[in-house]
N, C-alpha and C positions, 0 to 999 in steps of 0.2 A: 504494499500500499504506500503510496506516495506521500511524503511528509511535506513537499513543496507548498509554500504559501500561495493561495489563489488570489490574486489581485482583484479579480472581479467579484469573488465572495465578499471580500474586504469591503469594495465600493458599495455593494448593495447592502452590507450591515450599516455602513455609515450613513447611507440614505434612508435606512429605516430609523436609525437613531435621530437624525435631523428630524425627519417627519414626526416622531413622537414628540421631540422637544419643541417644535413649532406648535403641535396639536395642545400640549399641556400649556403653553403661553396663551394660546387663544382660549383655552378653558379658563385659565387664571383671570384673563382679560375681563371675561363677560361676568365671572363671579365677582370681580373687584367693583365693577360698575353696579352690580345688584346690592353691594355693601355699602355704597355711597361714595365710592372713591371716584375721582374726576379722571385718572389716568394710571395706568400700568405700563412699566417699560423694564427691560432687563439689561444688565451689563455682565460682561464677563470680568472676573477677578483678574484674569492674566493680563487685561487692558489697563486695569487700575493703576495710577501713579502712586508713588510714595510721596507723602506729603510732609515728612519729618522736618525737612529743610524749612519750609514755610511756617510751619507751625513754631518750631523752635525760635525763628526770627521774631515772629509775633509775640512770643513770652518774653525773649531777651529785650525787645524795645518797650516792655511793660503795657502792651496794648490789652493785655488780658485784665488789667486793674487788680482786683483782690480776688480774682477767680482762679484759686490755687489749683483746684481741679484739673484746669487746663494743663498745667505744668506736669501733674502728676499723671495724667492720662495721655500724655504726648505720643509716647511709643505705640500704645494701643490704637490712638486715633489715626496714626500716620498711614496705615494701610489695612484692609479687612482682614487678610490673613493673620495679622497681629492680633486679632480680636478672636479669631477662631481659624486654625490652620486648615480645616477640611472644606472651608467655602469655596465653592467653584463658580458660583452665580449669584448676583444680587439683584433681587425683585425690588425696584424702587415704585412706591405709590405716592400719588399726590392727592390731597383731599382739598377742595377748593372752599375757601372761606371769604370770598369775595363781599365787600359791604355794598349797600344799597344807594351810598352817596359818597363823595369826597371827604374823607375823614378830616381833612385840614378845614372844613368849614366851621368846626367848633371852636378853633383855635381863637377866634376873634371875640368869643363872649367869655369874659373873665369870670362872670358869676357861675359858669359851668365847669364841670370837672371832666377832663378828657381822658377816657381809657382806651388803650391800644385796642383796634379792632378784634384781634385774635382772643382777647380776654373779655368780650362782652356777653360770654355764656358759659358753657361747661368748659372744664379743662380739657383740651384737646387730647392730651398725653393718655388720658384714661380711655377717652372715646376712641382713638385711633389704634390703641393697643389691643383692644378688645376686638375690634374689627380685623386687625392683622392676624391674630390668633384663630379667628374663624376661618380666615383665608389660608393661613397655614395648614390647618387641619384639612381642610379641603384638597390642598396639595398633596399632603400625605396619603389621604384615602385613595385618591386618583392615581397615584404612583406605585400603590402598594404591590400590586401584581406585575409591574413593569421592572422595578429596580430595587433590589433587597436593600434594606437599610437605608433609605433616603432620610436625610437629617435636615432639620430647619430650625431657625433661630430667628426671633422676632426683635426689632429695635424700633423704637421711637426717639426723638433728640434727646432723651435722657442718658442714653448710651452712648460710649465714646466712637460714634461712626462719623465720619465725613460724608454726610448724606447730599451735600450740595453738589461737589465734584462727581459724586457717582451718579446723581441725577443728570448732571450734564452729560457724562459718558453714556447713559441710558436714553438719552434724547427727550427728556421730560422738558428741559429748559437748559438755559445758559446761566453762570455765575455773572450777574451784571457788576457794573462798576460799584455799586453799593454793597457787593459781596453777597447779596441774597439772590435766590434763583428768581430768574424771569421766564415766563411761558408765553409763547406766541399766543395761545389760547386763554390762559387765566391770569395773564400779567403777573403782578408780584404776589398774588394771593393764594398761595398754595402750602398746606402743611405737608412735610414729608415723613414717611416711615419706610422701613425697609424689611424684607425677608431674605436672609442668608440661606442658602441651601447648597448641599454637597452636590446637586444635579447640574449637568452641563447644558444648561438651558440655552436657546438661541438667543443671542444678544441682539439689541436693536442698534440702529445707527446713532451715533453721538450727534448731539446739537452743536450748531456753530454759533459762536458770539455774534449777537446783532445789535449790540450797543452802538457801533459806529462811534461818531464823533460826539453823540449826545453826553452831556454832563449835568441834566437836569437833577439828579439825585444828589450829587455832589453839592452843587448850589443850593439845594433845599435844605441841608442839614443846619440846623440852629446852633450847633456847638462846634462846627468845623471838625467832625470826627473822622473825616477822611484825609489823610495825609497824602492821597494821591488815588487816583482810580484803581479799583479792584483791591483796594488797601482801607482797613478800618482800625481806629485806634478806640478799642472797646471801652477804655477808661474815660473816654470824652462822650460816649453815645448817651442819649437819655435812657434809652431801655436799659442799658447798664446802671446809671446812676439812680434810677427810681425803683429797679427791681432788684439787681444782683448786689449792688452796693449796701452794707449793712451800716455804714457810719453816715456821718454828716454829708450833706450835698455840698460839694465845694463852692465857695461864694460866688467865683467866677462864672458858674453854670446857672445859678438860681434865676436870674432875669430871662436867660435863654428858655428855661423850661416852661415859662407861660403856665398854663393851666393844665399841663400833661401830669396827671398824678400816677400813672401807671403806663411806662413804655411810651413809644413814639412811632408815628407810621409816616413821617413826612418823607423819608427817602423812597419808601416804597410807593407812597400816593403819587409822588412826582413823576414816576416813570410813564412815559408816553405808550408804552404797551398795555397799559391798564384800560385803554379805550377798548381792547378787545376782552376785558374781563367779564365774567359773569358773576352774578350774584350768588351767595352760598344758597344750595337747596337743602343741605342737612340741617333739619330743625335745630338740632343741638349746637349748631354753630352760628346760626342767625341771631344777631343782637337782641338780648332781652330789651324790652322797651324802656324799662328803669335805668339801663344802663347807656342808652344811646346818648343822651344830653342831662346827665344828672345835675342837680343843683349841689355846688361846691357847699353851701351854707349846711345842707343835709349832712354831707360827709364830715365836715368839721364838728359837728355836734355829736357824732356817733360815738357810743361807748364800745367796749371790746366785744361784749356779748351780741349787740346788734351788727357789729362789723362781721363776726363769724356767721350769724344768720343769713345777712344779706349776701355774702360772697360764699357761702357754701356751695361746694362742687365748682367753684370758679377758680382761675390761676391767681386771681388777686388776693385770695386767702392766704396763699403761699408766703407773701411778704410780712404777715402779720399786723396787728393793728398799730404797733408803734411806728413802723416805717411807713405804712399807709398815712398816718397823720403826719408825719414828718413832710411827706410829699404833699397832702392837703395844705400845710401851712406854707410851704412855698409858692403853691398856686394861690393861694389867699393874699400873699405879699405881692403878687403880680396882678391882681384882680381890680384894683381900684374901687373896690366895693366897701365903702364905709360901714355897711349894715353886718359886715364880718367881724368888726374891731372886738366887740364883747366876747364873741366865742372865741378869737384868738387869744385874748386876755386871760381867759380861763385856762388856757392850755399853758400859760406861762406858770401856773402853779403845779403842772404835772411832775410826777416821780421821775420820769424818765428825762435824764438831762438832755438828749437829742432833740426830744420834743419841745422842750423849754428853749432850747438854743433856736430852733427854727421859728418858734412863736415870736421870740424877742425879735429876730431879723423881720419877720412879717409885719410886727408893730411898727418897725423902724420905716417900712415902706409905706405904711396905711397912715401914719399919724404926722401931725405937724411937729416940728422941733421942740416946741415948748410941751406939747402933751407927752412926747416920748421921754423928754427930761423929768416931766412929773412922775411918771411911771418908773423911771430908772431909780429914782430917789426911794421910791416904795420898795421895790423889789432887790435892789444890788445888796442891800445891807445882809440880807438872809441867803444870798447865792453863794454857794460854795464851789460850784463846777467852773474850771477856769475857762472852758469855751464858751459858756454861757456868759459868764462875766465879760469875756472879750466882745461879745455880740452887744452887750449893754454899753460897753465902751466905745465900739466903732459904729453903733448904730446913730441915726440921726444926731 
């Protein structure tokens, strides 16, 4: 019996494998759409670049601010195989959370509190992770008879996965000059999730960069957080300052924050590709009516139990009441609303020194010199925190 390798048989086998891989991808795509995803694409891990140099530089320059987890997960983030050595394909999914209006329209209303579009309803991590797990189960069930021991792992952006470059490679969109993903179909409004699998699935064609000479996102940034196109200094970004940053908000950024009390959408909103964007259809991602244009006064007077109840299941709850209040006080200082003065004054007596510090700053913005001096004499004597004392000294 001949032991010679038959090239014809090999070609037929390869063709069969390819057809199976295409069938599985088509099945996954139709199931993903049923689960509320807007897009599903696949990339091969063999094509993925190693991003260790880019990430190291980002951390070296201090662009990560106080997000030390970025330094700690640097190696694992740099390539999918560093996270899981058996991965062959990455299935990237996008879920549309497009708003029904330009989020920047609320910025002119100082009496309102502006919450980033993604946080106006349920926490998307929980929502997407549940759907990804359902999809992964379908993949395992579908391939059970084809390939022994198919393995999958599910990731949303809490895991150390470089999802945006993978989404670019898979053809969902490209990384714009604001470093976020841009899709021709959904603009800047896509949540990303991924399923890693040991299956060799048919990869999609990578997207090309379609930013051209446009710099709308760079110009739109209120805090100049872009040192150049495709580069972001996270430590200057309003999303970082109001969400990840646990300390005081540096004085140089307070005015620029305006009424943004949780995150910022300016660079996303400015992208001209949003003219093709669609409104979110997933009901859990459509903005709650009470969070579309909430009254700042209402938030400023919230106690901790009310905060927890109002933001139960929302990403906003994650920052806790004290940081939320800090952000609201900065917005109050920028509001030009005299009716907020009494509520701000009450916060000067809070136990948390960071709240007191930002309350003093807000008073300095809202009061006349004489009034501020009057309150300084009342409160300064009993103040022990150096940062709060400095606010009293440097305020009006």
